[in-house]
C-alpha positions in Angstrom: 115.5 102.9 84.5 115.1 100.3 87.2 117.6 97.6 86.7 116.8 95.5 89.8 113.0 95.5 90.4 113.1 93.2 93.4 115.6 95.5 95.2 113.4 98.5 94.3 110.3 96.8 95.6 112.1 96.1 98.9 113.2 99.7 99.1 109.6 100.9 98.5 108.2 98.6 101.2 110.8 99.8 103.8 110.4 103.4 102.8 106.6 103.3 103.3 107.0 101.6 106.6 109.3 104.4 107.8 107.0 107.1 106.6 105.7 108.9 109.7 104.6 112.1 108.2 101.2 113.4 109.1 98.7 114.5 106.5 99.4 118.2 107.3 103.1 117.6 106.8 102.5 115.9 103.4 100.3 118.8 102.3 103.1 121.2 103.4 105.6 119.4 101.2 103.1 119.4 98.3 102.5 123.1 98.7 106.3 123.7 98.7 106.7 121.7 95.5 103.8 123.6 93.9 105.3 127.0 94.8 108.7 125.8 93.4 107.0 124.8 90.1 105.2 128.1 89.9 108.5 129.9 90.5 110.0 127.9 87.6 107.1 129.0 85.3 104.8 126.1 85.5 101.0 126.0 86.4 100.4 129.6 85.2 96.9 131.0 84.8 97.5 131.1 81.0 98.3 127.4 80.9 95.4 126.4 83.1 92.8 126.2 80.3 95.2 125.4 77.5 93.7 122.5 75.5 90.4 122.3 77.5 88.4 122.4 74.3 90.1 119.2 73.1 89.5 117.5 76.5 85.8 118.4 76.5 85.4 117.2 72.9 87.2 113.9 73.7 85.2 113.4 76.8 81.9 113.9 74.9 83.0 111.5 72.2 84.0 108.8 74.7 80.7 109.2 76.6 78.7 108.6 73.4 80.4 105.2 72.9 79.8 103.9 76.5 77.1 101.3 76.7 75.8 99.4 79.6 77.0 95.8 79.8 74.4 93.2 79.1 72.8 91.8 82.2 73.4 88.2 83.0 70.4 86.0 83.1 70.7 84.7 86.6 67.7 82.4 86.3 69.7 80.0 84.1 72.4 79.4 86.6 
């Protein structure tokens, strides 16, 4: 838990300013983290589609309830 938000914000700002990694280097780090997670048993092929039926069902239900916002009558302004 962050006990001093101001100090943390200052740390974040200086940390981003010092970040000189190229995009290729960032992807290399990401790939290393992914490989480590796979080694630990995460992101397996069996888990990939786990729960996809629920996600599809939820997405279709949410899409049904989306309405376009009413247009403003700009002639009255």
